[in-house]
Each structure stands twice: as C-alpha cells, then as structure tokens.
C-alpha positions as semicolon CSV with decimal commas, in nm:
position;residue;x (nm);y (nm);z (nm)
1;X;-2,248;-1,668;-0,777
2;X;-2,262;-1,294;-0,727
3;X;-2,267;-1,036;-0,450
4;X;-2,406;-0,684;-0,460
5;X;-2,447;-0,397;-0,222
6;X;-2,583;-0,042;-0,244
7;X;-2,518;0,243;-0,006
8;X;-2,728;0,556;0,032
9;X;-2,688;0,851;0,271
10;X;-2,982;1,086;0,292
11;X;-3,017;1,432;0,449
12;X;-3,364;1,545;0,554
13;X;-3,548;1,878;0,566
14;X;-3,794;2,013;0,823
15;X;-4,142;1,862;0,820
16;X;-4,404;2,140;0,782
17;X;-4,668;1,992;1,014
18;X;-4,436;1,882;1,300
19;X;-4,144;2,127;1,286
20;X;-3,913;1,825;1,325
21;X;-3,610;1,780;1,101
22;X;-3,531;1,405;1,088
23;X;-3,160;1,324;1,132
24;X;-2,950;1,203;0,840
25;X;-2,964;0,832;0,778
26;X;-2,754;0,566;0,605
27;X;-2,903;0,266;0,420
28;X;-2,715;-0,043;0,304
29;X;-2,892;-0,292;0,075
30;X;-2,713;-0,617;0,011
31;X;-2,759;-0,952;-0,161
32;X;-2,581;-1,269;-0,266
33;X;-2,717;-1,494;-0,536
34;X;-2,660;-1,774;-0,779
35;X;-2,793;-1,818;-1,136
36;X;-2,895;-2,173;-1,219
37;X;-2,841;-2,330;-1,563
38;X;-3,206;-2,279;-1,650
39;X;-3,166;-1,900;-1,601
40;X;-3,343;-1,878;-1,264
41;X;-3,154;-1,662;-1,014
42;X;-3,198;-1,728;-0,644
43;X;-3,047;-1,530;-0,359
44;X;-3,039;-1,401;-0,006
45;X;-3,105;-1,025;0,034
46;X;-3,142;-0,773;0,310
47;X;-3,110;-0,415;0,419
48;X;-2,980;-0,228;0,723
49;X;-3,058;0,135;0,799
50;X;-2,919;0,358;1,072
51;X;-3,011;0,715;1,165
52;X;-2,681;0,900;1,201
53;X;-2,810;1,211;1,381
54;X;-3,097;1,258;1,625
55;X;-3,413;1,435;1,502
56;X;-3,394;1,812;1,549
57;X;-3,695;1,935;1,745
58;X;-3,802;1,589;1,870
59;X;-3,876;1,512;2,232
60;X;-3,597;1,248;2,242
61;X;-3,244;1,213;2,106
62;X;-3,289;0,843;2,027
63;X;-3,194;0,731;1,678
64;X;-3,392;0,503;1,445
65;X;-3,260;0,172;1,314
66;X;-3,405;-0,101;1,088
67;X;-3,276;-0,444;0,978
68;X;-3,431;-0,698;0,741
69;X;-3,340;-1,024;0,568
70;X;-3,515;-1,212;0,289
71;X;-3,508;-1,414;-0,030
72;X;-3,507;-1,305;-0,392
73;X;-3,585;-1,488;-0,718
74;X;-3,546;-1,360;-1,069
75;X;-3,554;-1,472;-1,432
76;X;-3,407;-1,313;-1,746
77;X;-3,565;-1,361;-2,089
78;X;-3,266;-1,257;-2,309
79;X;-3,448;-1,268;-2,640
80;X;-3,722;-1,036;-2,510
81;X;-3,482;-0,820;-2,310
82;X;-3,698;-0,856;-2,000
83;X;-3,607;-0,941;-1,645
84;X;-3,852;-1,014;-1,364
85;X;-3,742;-1,020;-0,997
86;X;-3,933;-1,062;-0,676
87;X;-3,821;-1,052;-0,314
88;X;-3,974;-1,091;0,028
89;X;-3,812;-0,930;0,335
90;X;-3,873;-0,991;0,706
91;X;-3,789;-0,694;0,928
92;X;-3,648;-0,852;1,241
93;X;-3,547;-0,536;1,427
94;X;-3,680;-0,179;1,430
95;X;-3,610;0,108;1,668
96;X;-3,824;0,419;1,633
97;X;-3,574;0,689;1,730
98;X;-3,769;1,016;1,771
99;X;-4,090;0,821;1,707
100;X;-4,032;0,591;2,003
101;X;-4,334;0,366;2,053
102;X;-4,438;0,386;1,688
103;X;-4,193;0,128;1,555
104;X;-4,327;-0,137;1,324
105;X;-4,167;-0,465;1,227
106;X;-4,318;-0,671;0,952
107;X;-4,280;-0,819;0,606
108;X;-4,233;-0,645;0,275
109;X;-4,266;-0,767;-0,082
110;X;-4,086;-0,617;-0,382
111;X;-4,157;-0,692;-0,748
112;X;-3,936;-0,551;-1,025
113;X;-3,986;-0,567;-1,401
114;X;-3,701;-0,437;-1,619
115;X;-3,709;-0,392;-1,996
116;X;-3,368;-0,352;-2,164
117;X;-3,357;-0,117;-2,461
C-alpha cells in the first residue's frame, strides 16, 4: 500500500486580451493505492485547487476553487521497463472566482505511459 501527494503553487501574469492578472493558486494532487501480486496497481486519487489571491482587474474579488476524486489503475512491465497508468476523475465542486457563472464541473480522463531508461 502506498500514499503520494504533490503540491504546486503557481503565480500568474497579466492576460493580454483581458488585462486581468489571475491570482496565485495552490494545487494538491493526492492518491493512495495498493499493488496486487499480479502487478496491477489500483488506487483512489484526487486533486484540490484553491486560488490564494483574487484576480487583479476582475469585476469581483471571489476566488476560484476545484475539487475532484477518482480511481487509478496501472501496470508495470519490468522486463520492458514500461509502465501504463490510467485514471478517471469526477469534479464534484467548482467555484469560478473572477469567472463567476463560467464554472464547469465534469469528468476527466488521464492516460500515462512511462518508459524507463
């Protein structure tokens, strides 16, 4: 059984066509999984993102927020040095911040192929 997490803080620059500078945001990706004896890895994954500062130049000071949860499966072929992983996420909460009214919640699919050298 394993647990992983990844943090990322991003600063933004002004958008040329809108004159808006999006506020800094913080993203946390997480997962917990278990590798079966046959090499298949199954897990629960998700991400949470928060806008730390309001958009500069926007009509509102509201901050964006997104949360998702999903499932991941992967398999490692050690002799070939190849790993294939796939995940599906369901976004269960989204706040638009400066883009109030343009929020979208939905599903996302991620496919990852890694070749070890």
